[in-house]
MARLUM-111644 format. One record per residue (C-alpha): x, y, z; residue in three letters. Coordinates in nm, 4 decimals. Layout:
// residues N
u | v | w | type
X | Y | Z | ALA
...
END
This chain:
// residues 471
u | v | w | type
3.1014 | -9.8116 | -5.7980 | HIS
2.8293 | -9.6873 | -5.5653 | ALA
2.4914 | -9.8565 | -5.5865 | SER
2.3160 | -9.5324 | -5.6778 | HIS
2.5019 | -9.5019 | -6.0072 | ALA
2.2863 | -9.4950 | -6.3215 | PRO
2.2907 | -9.7747 | -6.5803 | PRO
2.6291 | -9.8342 | -6.7359 | SER
2.7420 | -9.7125 | -7.0730 | ILE
2.7884 | -10.0463 | -7.2445 | ALA
3.0542 | -10.0827 | -7.5103 | ILE
2.8881 | -10.2658 | -7.7980 | LYS
3.0916 | -10.3971 | -8.0856 | ARG
2.9607 | -10.3958 | -8.4394 | HIS
3.2048 | -10.5044 | -8.7048 | SER
3.1940 | -10.2769 | -9.0091 | PRO
3.3022 | -10.5865 | -9.2040 | LEU
3.1521 | -10.9267 | -9.2501 | GLY
3.1745 | -11.1667 | -8.9598 | GLU
3.4559 | -11.3579 | -9.1295 | ASP
3.6312 | -11.0597 | -9.2843 | ASP
3.9593 | -10.9181 | -9.1642 | GLU
3.9938 | -10.5405 | -9.1217 | PRO
4.1600 | -10.3661 | -9.4181 | PRO
4.5156 | -10.2395 | -9.4034 | ILE
4.4911 | -9.8684 | -9.3530 | MET
4.7183 | -9.6440 | -9.5551 | LYS
4.8988 | -9.3986 | -9.3318 | PHE
5.1996 | -9.2021 | -9.4479 | ALA
5.4003 | -9.3122 | -9.1482 | SER
5.5519 | -9.6562 | -9.1818 | ALA
5.5124 | -9.7138 | -8.8099 | ALA
5.1469 | -9.6198 | -8.8263 | ALA
5.0913 | -9.8466 | -9.1246 | ALA
5.2551 | -10.1377 | -8.9453 | ALA
5.0433 | -10.0788 | -8.6385 | LEU
4.7194 | -10.0596 | -8.8308 | LEU
4.7963 | -10.3535 | -9.0547 | ALA
4.8906 | -10.5815 | -8.7691 | ALA
4.6081 | -10.4954 | -8.5338 | SER
4.2547 | -10.6306 | -8.5650 | THR
4.1140 | -10.5580 | -8.2215 | VAL
4.0467 | -10.3038 | -7.9565 | ASN
4.3362 | -10.3431 | -7.7167 | ALA
4.2563 | -10.4443 | -7.3583 | PHE
3.8788 | -10.3885 | -7.3666 | VAL
3.6601 | -10.6961 | -7.3022 | PRO
3.3412 | -10.7680 | -7.4923 | VAL
3.1244 | -10.5772 | -7.2457 | GLN
3.2182 | -10.3811 | -6.9367 | ILE
2.9444 | -10.3531 | -6.6807 | ALA
3.0768 | -10.0380 | -6.5172 | ALA
2.8403 | -9.7759 | -6.3807 | ALA
2.9683 | -9.4226 | -6.4440 | PRO
2.7883 | -9.1946 | -6.2028 | SER
2.8924 | -8.8637 | -6.3564 | ALA
2.7132 | -8.9297 | -6.6841 | PHE
2.3369 | -8.8958 | -6.6865 | ARG
2.1220 | -9.2108 | -6.7121 | PRO
2.0831 | -9.2475 | -7.0848 | LYS
2.1129 | -9.5255 | -7.3401 | ASP
2.4544 | -9.4420 | -7.4823 | VAL
2.6205 | -9.6976 | -7.7048 | SER
2.9876 | -9.6532 | -7.7872 | VAL
3.0421 | -9.8388 | -8.1107 | ARG
3.3434 | -10.0626 | -8.1284 | SER
3.4842 | -10.3297 | -8.3561 | ALA
3.4434 | -10.7054 | -8.3120 | ARG
3.7032 | -10.8358 | -8.0614 | PRO
3.9066 | -11.1294 | -8.1890 | LEU
4.1691 | -11.1446 | -7.9143 | ALA
4.3137 | -10.9420 | -7.6303 | MET
4.6167 | -10.7619 | -7.7680 | THR
4.8372 | -10.4641 | -7.6932 | THR
5.0146 | -10.2097 | -7.9095 | VAL
5.3293 | -10.4027 | -7.8216 | ALA
5.1758 | -10.7131 | -7.9810 | ASP
5.0843 | -10.5164 | -8.2900 | ASP
5.4334 | -10.3747 | -8.3386 | LEU
5.6367 | -10.6674 | -8.2148 | GLY
5.8103 | -10.4673 | -7.9425 | ILE
5.8700 | -10.5899 | -7.5842 | PRO
5.5554 | -10.6597 | -7.3878 | GLU
5.4791 | -10.4018 | -7.1171 | PRO
5.5471 | -10.5029 | -6.7587 | LYS
5.2139 | -10.3694 | -6.6292 | VAL
4.8779 | -10.5103 | -6.7412 | ALA
4.6275 | -10.3753 | -6.4863 | SER
4.5902 | -10.1623 | -6.1759 | TYR
4.4894 | -10.2807 | -5.8256 | PRO
4.3165 | -9.9533 | -5.7346 | LYS
4.1479 | -9.8546 | -6.0620 | LEU
3.8393 | -9.9891 | -6.2428 | PRO
3.9089 | -10.3087 | -6.4377 | ALA
3.8508 | -10.1355 | -6.7705 | SER
4.1364 | -9.8870 | -6.7157 | VAL
4.4595 | -10.0149 | -6.8679 | HIS
4.8151 | -9.9065 | -6.9511 | PRO
4.8231 | -9.7003 | -7.2692 | GLY
4.5622 | -9.4718 | -7.4204 | VAL
4.2164 | -9.5145 | -7.2666 | ASN
3.9083 | -9.4345 | -7.4737 | THR
3.5333 | -9.4910 | -7.4538 | GLY
3.4231 | -9.6828 | -7.1447 | GLN
3.7706 | -9.7015 | -6.9919 | ALA
3.8090 | -9.3241 | -7.0161 | MET
3.4618 | -9.2702 | -6.8672 | VAL
3.5444 | -9.5032 | -6.5784 | ASP
3.8725 | -9.3223 | -6.5126 | LEU
3.7117 | -8.9764 | -6.5080 | LEU
3.4384 | -9.0980 | -6.2749 | ASN
3.6993 | -9.2561 | -6.0484 | HIS
3.8678 | -8.9161 | -6.0235 | ALA
3.5418 | -8.7444 | -5.9295 | LYS
3.4375 | -9.0092 | -5.6803 | GLU
3.7784 | -9.0167 | -5.5108 | ASN
3.8433 | -8.6425 | -5.4970 | GLY
4.1365 | -8.5929 | -5.7323 | TYR
4.1949 | -8.4262 | -6.0692 | ALA
4.4200 | -8.5533 | -6.3470 | ILE
4.7020 | -8.3271 | -6.4730 | PRO
4.6564 | -8.2426 | -6.8419 | ALA
4.9919 | -8.1393 | -6.9845 | VAL
5.0469 | -7.9678 | -7.3186 | ASN
5.3291 | -8.1322 | -7.5139 | CYS
5.5157 | -8.0147 | -7.8232 | VAL
5.7782 | -8.2890 | -7.8578 | SER
5.8472 | -8.6549 | -7.7926 | SER
6.0812 | -8.5436 | -7.5137 | SER
5.7979 | -8.3586 | -7.3418 | GLY
5.5690 | -8.6597 | -7.3797 | ILE
5.8291 | -8.8883 | -7.2257 | ASN
5.8692 | -8.6522 | -6.9293 | ALA
5.4929 | -8.6680 | -6.8682 | CYS
5.4923 | -9.0472 | -6.8810 | LEU
5.7908 | -9.0646 | -6.6471 | GLU
5.6251 | -8.8269 | -6.4015 | ALA
5.2963 | -9.0166 | -6.4096 | ALA
5.4639 | -9.3495 | -6.3382 | ARG
5.6755 | -9.1930 | -6.0630 | LYS
5.3573 | -9.0637 | -5.9003 | ASN
5.1676 | -9.3900 | -5.9629 | ASP
4.8929 | -9.1972 | -6.1389 | ALA
4.7086 | -9.1421 | -6.4658 | PRO
4.7897 | -8.8442 | -6.6862 | VAL
4.6282 | -8.6528 | -6.9703 | ILE
4.8611 | -8.5705 | -7.2597 | ILE
4.7304 | -8.3035 | -7.4918 | GLN
4.8310 | -8.1161 | -7.8061 | PHE
4.7342 | -7.7679 | -7.9192 | SER
4.7155 | -7.6830 | -8.2884 | SER
5.0413 | -7.4869 | -8.2662 | GLY
5.2053 | -7.7622 | -8.0639 | GLY
5.0900 | -8.0185 | -8.3207 | SER
5.2372 | -7.8131 | -8.6030 | GLN
5.5666 | -7.7866 | -8.4155 | PHE
5.5644 | -8.1629 | -8.3549 | TYR
5.5460 | -8.2139 | -8.7313 | ALA
5.8270 | -7.9650 | -8.7950 | GLY
5.8066 | -7.5933 | -8.8629 | LYS
5.9378 | -7.6417 | -9.2165 | ALA
5.6314 | -7.8472 | -9.3111 | LEU
5.3598 | -7.6537 | -9.4955 | ASP
5.0503 | -7.6017 | -9.2797 | ASN
4.8037 | -7.4991 | -9.5495 | THR
4.4622 | -7.6353 | -9.4501 | ASP
4.6280 | -7.7421 | -9.1212 | PHE
4.8094 | -8.0267 | -9.2960 | ARG
5.1110 | -8.0092 | -9.0655 | ALA
4.9022 | -7.9671 | -8.7498 | ALA
4.6931 | -8.2727 | -8.8387 | ILE
4.9975 | -8.4836 | -8.9251 | ALA
5.1850 | -8.3683 | -8.6158 | GLY
4.8997 | -8.4528 | -8.3782 | ALA
4.8547 | -8.7962 | -8.5370 | VAL
5.2284 | -8.8599 | -8.5132 | SER
5.2242 | -8.7595 | -8.1473 | GLY
4.9262 | -8.9866 | -8.0872 | ALA
5.1158 | -9.2887 | -8.2155 | PHE
5.4155 | -9.1964 | -8.0012 | HIS
5.1921 | -9.1837 | -7.6925 | VAL
5.0180 | -9.5092 | -7.7818 | ARG
5.3485 | -9.6886 | -7.8302 | THR
5.5226 | -9.5748 | -7.5126 | LEU
5.2424 | -9.5262 | -7.2582 | ALA
5.2083 | -9.9051 | -7.2367 | GLU
5.5814 | -9.9426 | -7.1846 | GLN
5.5767 | -9.6941 | -6.8963 | TYR
5.2728 | -9.8702 | -6.7473 | GLY
5.0714 | -9.5476 | -6.7379 | VAL
4.6981 | -9.4975 | -6.8062 | PRO
4.6682 | -9.2019 | -7.0431 | VAL
4.3862 | -8.9920 | -7.1820 | ILE
4.4967 | -8.8497 | -7.5177 | LEU
4.3423 | -8.5088 | -7.5754 | HIS
4.3659 | -8.1988 | -7.7918 | THR
4.3484 | -7.8521 | -7.6401 | ASP
4.1792 | -7.5253 | -7.7411 | HIS
4.0228 | -7.5307 | -8.0875 | CYS
3.8675 | -7.1976 | -8.1794 | ALA
3.6215 | -7.1654 | -8.4686 | LYS
3.8951 | -7.0874 | -8.7196 | LYS
4.0766 | -7.4069 | -8.6183 | LEU
3.7830 | -7.6455 | -8.6672 | LEU
3.9335 | -7.7933 | -8.9885 | PRO
4.2215 | -7.9185 | -8.7696 | TRP
3.9815 | -8.1068 | -8.5436 | ILE
3.7893 | -8.2318 | -8.8480 | ASP
4.1103 | -8.3948 | -8.9702 | GLY
4.1789 | -8.5550 | -8.6328 | LEU
3.8260 | -8.6899 | -8.5956 | ILE
3.8547 | -8.8349 | -8.9462 | ALA
4.1783 | -9.0050 | -8.8409 | ALA
4.0017 | -9.1485 | -8.5344 | SER
3.7102 | -9.2703 | -8.7460 | GLU
3.9480 | -9.4487 | -8.9778 | ARG
4.1461 | -9.5949 | -8.6877 | TYR
3.8186 | -9.7113 | -8.5329 | HIS
3.7395 | -9.9227 | -8.8391 | GLU
4.0310 | -10.1546 | -8.7618 | SER
4.0792 | -10.1098 | -8.3890 | HIS
3.7301 | -10.0601 | -8.2495 | GLY
3.8346 | -9.7420 | -8.0690 | GLU
3.9307 | -9.3888 | -8.1743 | PRO
4.2928 | -9.2830 | -8.2154 | LEU
4.2413 | -9.0020 | -7.9608 | PHE
4.0414 | -9.0093 | -7.6385 | SER
3.8858 | -8.6642 | -7.6541 | SER
3.8939 | -8.3226 | -7.8192 | HIS
3.8278 | -7.9725 | -7.6936 | MET
3.6236 | -7.7267 | -7.8977 | ILE
3.6589 | -7.3716 | -7.7677 | ASP
3.3868 | -7.1475 | -7.9082 | LEU
3.3715 | -6.9320 | -7.5974 | SER
3.4232 | -6.6177 | -7.8054 | GLU
3.1133 | -6.6958 | -8.0130 | GLU
2.7510 | -6.6329 | -7.9049 | PRO
2.6441 | -6.9031 | -7.6611 | ILE
2.3720 | -7.0331 | -7.8943 | GLU
2.6235 | -7.0823 | -8.1756 | GLU
2.8733 | -7.2366 | -7.9334 | ASN
2.6186 | -7.4931 | -7.8198 | ILE
2.4827 | -7.5773 | -8.1664 | GLU
2.8259 | -7.6414 | -8.3135 | ILE
2.9260 | -7.8486 | -8.0102 | CYS
2.6081 | -8.0556 | -8.0461 | LYS
2.6929 | -8.1298 | -8.4087 | ASP
3.0431 | -8.2431 | -8.3160 | TYR
2.9259 | -8.4419 | -8.0160 | LEU
2.6794 | -8.6344 | -8.2333 | ALA
2.9655 | -8.7350 | -8.4625 | ARG
3.2212 | -8.8032 | -8.1912 | MET
3.0152 | -9.0150 | -7.9512 | GLU
2.9548 | -9.2745 | -8.2237 | LYS
3.3148 | -9.3896 | -8.1928 | ILE
3.3658 | -9.3193 | -7.8220 | GLY
3.5283 | -8.9749 | -7.8422 | LEU
3.4573 | -8.7347 | -7.5571 | LEU
3.3981 | -8.3623 | -7.6182 | LEU
3.5324 | -8.0895 | -7.3917 | GLU
3.3595 | -7.7573 | -7.4477 | MET
3.4430 | -7.4145 | -7.3071 | GLU
3.1914 | -7.1723 | -7.1665 | LEU
3.3115 | -6.8257 | -7.0775 | GLY
3.6578 | -6.7023 | -7.1621 | ILE
3.9897 | -6.7962 | -7.0043 | THR
4.1952 | -6.4801 | -6.9743 | GLY
4.5608 | -6.4290 | -7.0594 | GLY
4.7459 | -6.5505 | -7.3685 | GLU
4.8233 | -6.8996 | -7.4934 | GLU
4.9239 | -7.0506 | -7.8277 | ASP
4.8549 | -6.7313 | -8.0215 | GLY
4.5150 | -6.6584 | -7.8619 | VAL
4.5264 | -6.3293 | -7.6690 | ASP
4.2481 | -6.2658 | -7.4162 | ASN
4.4428 | -6.0274 | -7.1954 | THR
4.1945 | -5.7430 | -7.2525 | ASP
3.8735 | -5.9435 | -7.2220 | VAL
3.5853 | -5.7927 | -7.0250 | ALA
3.5920 | -5.8991 | -6.6593 | LEU
3.2375 | -6.0395 | -6.6632 | GLU
3.3340 | -6.2802 | -6.9433 | ASP
3.5806 | -6.4514 | -6.7076 | LEU
3.2962 | -6.5871 | -6.4924 | TYR
3.0314 | -6.8324 | -6.6182 | SER
2.6745 | -6.8112 | -6.4909 | LYS
2.4901 | -7.1161 | -6.3490 | PRO
2.2078 | -7.0607 | -6.5982 | GLU
2.4540 | -7.0811 | -6.8880 | GLU
2.6147 | -7.3970 | -6.7552 | ILE
2.2712 | -7.5569 | -6.7179 | TYR
2.1829 | -7.4527 | -7.0742 | GLN
2.4954 | -7.6315 | -7.1984 | VAL
2.4235 | -7.9362 | -6.9851 | TYR
2.0616 | -7.9629 | -7.1002 | GLU
2.1431 | -7.9206 | -7.4695 | GLU
2.4405 | -8.1578 | -7.4809 | LEU
2.2797 | -8.4364 | -7.2777 | THR
2.0073 | -8.4461 | -7.5410 | SER
2.2790 | -8.5806 | -7.7727 | ILE
2.5133 | -8.7757 | -7.5445 | SER
2.6718 | -8.7770 | -7.2013 | ASP
3.0259 | -8.7931 | -7.3427 | MET
3.1259 | -8.4361 | -7.2585 | PHE
3.2982 | -8.2200 | -6.9985 | THR
3.2672 | -7.8463 | -6.9417 | VAL
3.5483 | -7.5930 | -6.9060 | ALA
3.3502 | -7.3242 | -6.7253 | ALA
3.5115 | -6.9900 | -6.6491 | ALA
3.5596 | -6.8916 | -6.2850 | PHE
3.8310 | -6.6281 | -6.3243 | GLY
4.0860 | -6.8569 | -6.4919 | ASN
4.3817 | -6.6949 | -6.6669 | VAL
4.6456 | -6.8506 | -6.8908 | HIS
5.0012 | -6.7736 | -6.7868 | GLY
5.1610 | -6.6810 | -6.4537 | VAL
5.1005 | -6.3439 | -6.2937 | TYR
5.1922 | -6.1659 | -5.9705 | SER
5.0035 | -6.2781 | -5.6595 | PRO
4.6638 | -6.1104 | -5.6300 | GLY
4.6157 | -6.0544 | -6.0036 | ASN
4.4293 | -6.3820 | -6.0559 | VAL
4.0954 | -6.3814 | -5.8725 | LYS
3.9501 | -6.7294 | -5.8931 | LEU
3.5947 | -6.7949 | -5.7752 | GLU
3.5626 | -7.1754 | -5.7508 | PRO
3.2252 | -7.1412 | -5.5790 | LYS
3.0817 | -7.0579 | -5.9212 | ILE
3.1167 | -7.4295 | -5.9976 | LEU
2.9419 | -7.5267 | -5.6752 | ASP
2.6546 | -7.2878 | -5.7452 | ARG
2.6213 | -7.4308 | -6.0954 | ALA
2.6027 | -7.7883 | -5.9646 | GLN
2.3352 | -7.6825 | -5.7146 | ASP
2.1375 | -7.5011 | -5.9840 | TYR
2.1429 | -7.8031 | -6.2172 | ILE
2.0492 | -8.0415 | -5.9349 | ASN
1.7490 | -7.8226 | -5.8587 | GLU
1.6440 | -7.8343 | -6.2239 | LYS
1.6909 | -8.2116 | -6.2401 | LEU
1.4907 | -8.2777 | -5.9254 | GLY
1.4536 | -8.6516 | -5.8652 | ASP
1.6805 | -8.7216 | -6.1631 | LYS
1.9785 | -8.5524 | -5.9994 | ALA
2.2708 | -8.7846 | -5.9188 | PRO
2.3157 | -8.8783 | -5.5559 | GLU
2.6590 | -8.7165 | -5.5349 | ASP
2.5025 | -8.3867 | -5.6510 | LYS
2.7736 | -8.3349 | -5.9119 | LYS
2.6057 | -8.3827 | -6.2492 | PRO
2.8775 | -8.1961 | -6.4414 | VAL
3.2398 | -8.2965 | -6.4886 | LEU
3.4332 | -7.9695 | -6.4866 | PHE
3.7727 | -7.8868 | -6.6368 | VAL
4.0118 | -7.6288 | -6.4878 | PHE
4.1911 | -7.4145 | -6.7476 | HIS
4.4572 | -7.1567 | -6.6705 | GLY
4.5744 | -7.3322 | -6.3559 | GLY
4.9395 | -7.2219 | -6.3616 | SER
5.0181 | -7.0009 | -6.0633 | GLY
4.6817 | -7.0626 | -5.8956 | SER
4.6617 | -7.0805 | -5.5177 | ALA
4.6580 | -7.4366 | -5.3845 | LEU
4.3437 | -7.3748 | -5.1789 | GLU
4.1578 | -7.2596 | -5.4920 | ASP
4.2695 | -7.5653 | -5.6863 | ILE
4.1610 | -7.8103 | -5.4193 | GLN
3.8341 | -7.6290 | -5.3554 | GLU
3.7526 | -7.6584 | -5.7274 | ALA
3.8238 | -8.0328 | -5.7165 | ILE
3.5620 | -8.0628 | -5.4444 | GLY
3.3059 | -7.9129 | -5.6832 | TYR
3.3593 | -8.1663 | -5.9600 | GLY
3.6819 | -8.0659 | -6.1372 | VAL
3.8466 | -8.3817 | -6.2737 | ILE
4.1125 | -8.2302 | -6.5038 | LYS
4.3469 | -7.9344 | -6.4760 | MET
4.5492 | -7.8006 | -6.7666 | ASN
4.9214 | -7.7347 | -6.7209 | ILE
5.1334 | -7.5591 | -6.9816 | ASP
5.3034 | -7.2405 | -6.8639 | THR
5.4708 | -7.4046 | -6.5637 | ASP
5.6065 | -7.6977 | -6.7655 | THR
5.7294 | -7.4641 | -7.0387 | GLN
5.9334 | -7.2894 | -6.7720 | TRP
6.0539 | -7.6118 | -6.6098 | SER
6.1791 | -7.7461 | -6.9431 | TYR
6.3715 | -7.4256 | -7.0100 | TRP
6.4972 | -7.4090 | -6.6510 | GLU
6.6506 | -7.7557 | -6.6875 | GLY
6.8424 | -7.6437 | -6.9965 | ILE
6.9434 | -7.3159 | -6.8332 | LYS
7.0810 | -7.4890 | -6.5246 | GLU
7.2649 | -7.7467 | -6.7337 | PHE
7.4341 | -7.4722 | -6.9349 | GLU
7.5293 | -7.2854 | -6.6204 | SER
7.6762 | -7.5958 | -6.4560 | LYS
7.8791 | -7.7060 | -6.7586 | TYR
7.9328 | -7.3660 | -6.9201 | HIS
8.3102 | -7.4071 | -6.9612 | ASP
8.2587 | -7.7447 | -7.1332 | PHE
8.0100 | -7.6019 | -7.3843 | LEU
8.2096 | -7.3283 | -7.5575 | GLN
8.4143 | -7.5324 | -7.8039 | THR
8.4222 | -7.8869 | -7.9345 | GLN
8.7718 | -7.9408 | -7.7927 | ILE
8.9252 | -7.7782 | -7.4873 | GLY
8.7889 | -7.7315 | -7.1373 | ASN
8.9159 | -7.6768 | -6.7805 | PRO
9.0479 | -8.0333 | -6.7777 | GLU
9.2828 | -7.9698 | -7.0692 | GLY
9.3224 | -7.7893 | -7.4004 | ALA
9.2943 | -8.1164 | -7.5926 | ASP
8.9988 | -8.2606 | -7.4015 | LYS
8.6843 | -8.3242 | -7.6124 | PRO
8.3471 | -8.1876 | -7.5020 | ASN
8.1214 | -8.4164 | -7.7031 | LYS
7.9516 | -8.5770 | -7.4045 | LYS
7.8501 | -8.2310 | -7.2803 | TYR
7.7101 | -8.0805 | -7.6006 | TYR
7.5386 | -8.4026 | -7.7023 | ASP
7.1769 | -8.2734 | -7.7320 | PRO
7.0531 | -8.5657 | -7.5237 | ARG
7.2232 | -8.4063 | -7.2244 | GLU
7.0476 | -8.0710 | -7.2107 | CYS
6.7204 | -8.2366 | -7.3159 | MET
6.7470 | -8.4916 | -7.0362 | ARG
6.8165 | -8.2110 | -6.7898 | ALA
6.4984 | -8.0432 | -6.9164 | ALA
6.3001 | -8.3654 | -6.8755 | GLU
6.4204 | -8.4174 | -6.5194 | LEU
6.3248 | -8.0625 | -6.4219 | LYS
5.9831 | -8.1122 | -6.5802 | THR
5.9309 | -8.4408 | -6.3947 | VAL
6.0183 | -8.2557 | -6.0740 | GLU
5.7687 | -7.9776 | -6.1496 | ARG
5.4959 | -8.2238 | -6.2437 | LEU
5.5404 | -8.4049 | -5.9148 | GLU
5.4210 | -8.0845 | -5.7489 | GLN
5.1211 | -8.0765 | -5.9832 | SER
5.0272 | -8.4364 | -5.9081 | PHE
5.0480 | -8.3571 | -5.5359 | ALA
4.8432 | -8.0364 | -5.5667 | ASP
4.5703 | -8.2266 | -5.7529 | LEU
4.5708 | -8.5122 | -5.4979 | ARG
4.6631 | -8.7404 | -5.7874 | CYS
4.9270 | -8.9650 | -5.6307 | GLN
4.9265 | -9.3389 | -5.5523 | GLN
4.6104 | -9.3725 | -5.7609 | ILE
4.6960 | -9.6848 | -5.9629 | CYS
4.8243 | -9.9023 | -5.6784 | GLY
5.1532 | -10.0038 | -5.8418 | LEU
5.3804 | -9.8585 | -5.5761 | GLY
5.7251 | -9.7162 | -5.6442 | ASP
5.8743 | -9.7567 | -5.9892 | VAL
6.1841 | -9.9728 | -6.0257 | ASP
6.5005 | -9.7917 | -6.1234 | GLU
6.5710 | -9.8267 | -6.4958 | ALA
6.8623 | -10.0476 | -6.5947 | GLU
7.1080 | -10.0383 | -6.8844 | ASN
7.0690 | -9.6647 | -6.9380 | VAL
7.4327 | -9.5545 | -6.9696 | LEU
7.5234 | -9.3234 | -7.2534 | GLY
7.7811 | -9.3622 | -7.5355 | PRO
8.0577 | -9.6200 | -7.5443 | ARG
8.2714 | -9.4158 | -7.3018 | ARG
8.0108 | -9.4613 | -7.0298 | GLY
7.7493 | -9.2474 | -6.8682 | GLY
7.6843 | -8.8875 | -6.9602 | LEU
7.6795 | -8.5996 | -6.7085 | PRO
7.3011 | -8.6175 | -6.6552 | VAL
END
């Protein structure tokens, strides 16, 4: 990192147990989760102390608590599955590793994005298939990715038949998805930040459950289960928004969780939240408000990002209906630098910004925002469409093979099993999503970031005993 960077955020390990004690077996409902937690006694990949110097976070004595390291292990070691083929990245900080990155590694990755002028795609997922498509796309583009779950997406992941009283299903679904990501991100060789999306005030019990899961995971693994959480109190008075975020940040930073907070309202509709009729002025944050957030949160910790509003809208609309003003972010950085005076960072970007409502945005607006400190852009609407488009095109191509179990243009007695096998339309959806995400990685200048080069073609991937399937 550059020599002007402030002192590093050191990862210090304090065992919650005695020096000779082994971590307890943690009781998760999932057998896979229980096996993972019982087998693991360390924080995977992270050395005793990483002397990195994250320039985006203000100079402050921040300690990210972590468990005593006994050995260098991976999730693959814990579960007894094949070891991943990738262990490190030639072009990324040494702390960044395949799998879910938390604490110092996550901080280093976000700072690398800011310093090198790219933003990381943050993709909402509602299924293991969607997660796998994200991992495939990230490896294909030789880049990191942020995988995130909304409360509704988490509930769907658990199954819509599961009771969601007190957000039970949404908590269980997000935790289940987290273990899926942790297991397979290593195998794909992809550095991942594991995040949760919009959490309005009424959804705070959902986040409470996930933070509790991370705290419990931290006891045995020395890192949180998730990397970060978003709390969206943009509809509340700014003072209440900040105070609640400060309370959560104080709890989260103790185990290395990063907080994303929203200031100003993102228009449009997403996951049951309808802001289509919001007042126009609420779509644009003011520099004074962003500085107020910055000043208040840095009094607690530097482990936060800000989703400021600059005309962002969820969904896709006709050209001209979305009026982004990325220069709002630039003006905010300038305003904060002026307030900080000699304490301002040399790169003049004290805030790490997040871009919400990016679907359908003009490329020049996206890349201008990156220049002002945006390090993450959310993607949901476009990948929802790409997943459906893959299924739609598959049905159109093989329509005559998908009407009955037996009988198609090749003969009245010909079976159609290999066409209506659900893996087929799902794989078509994944491929279309990978294709769409490649555009997103390119738009965000997030390609060839890791230094691994092209991915090798997968082997031994044929379908059922009769051979390969159509896709």
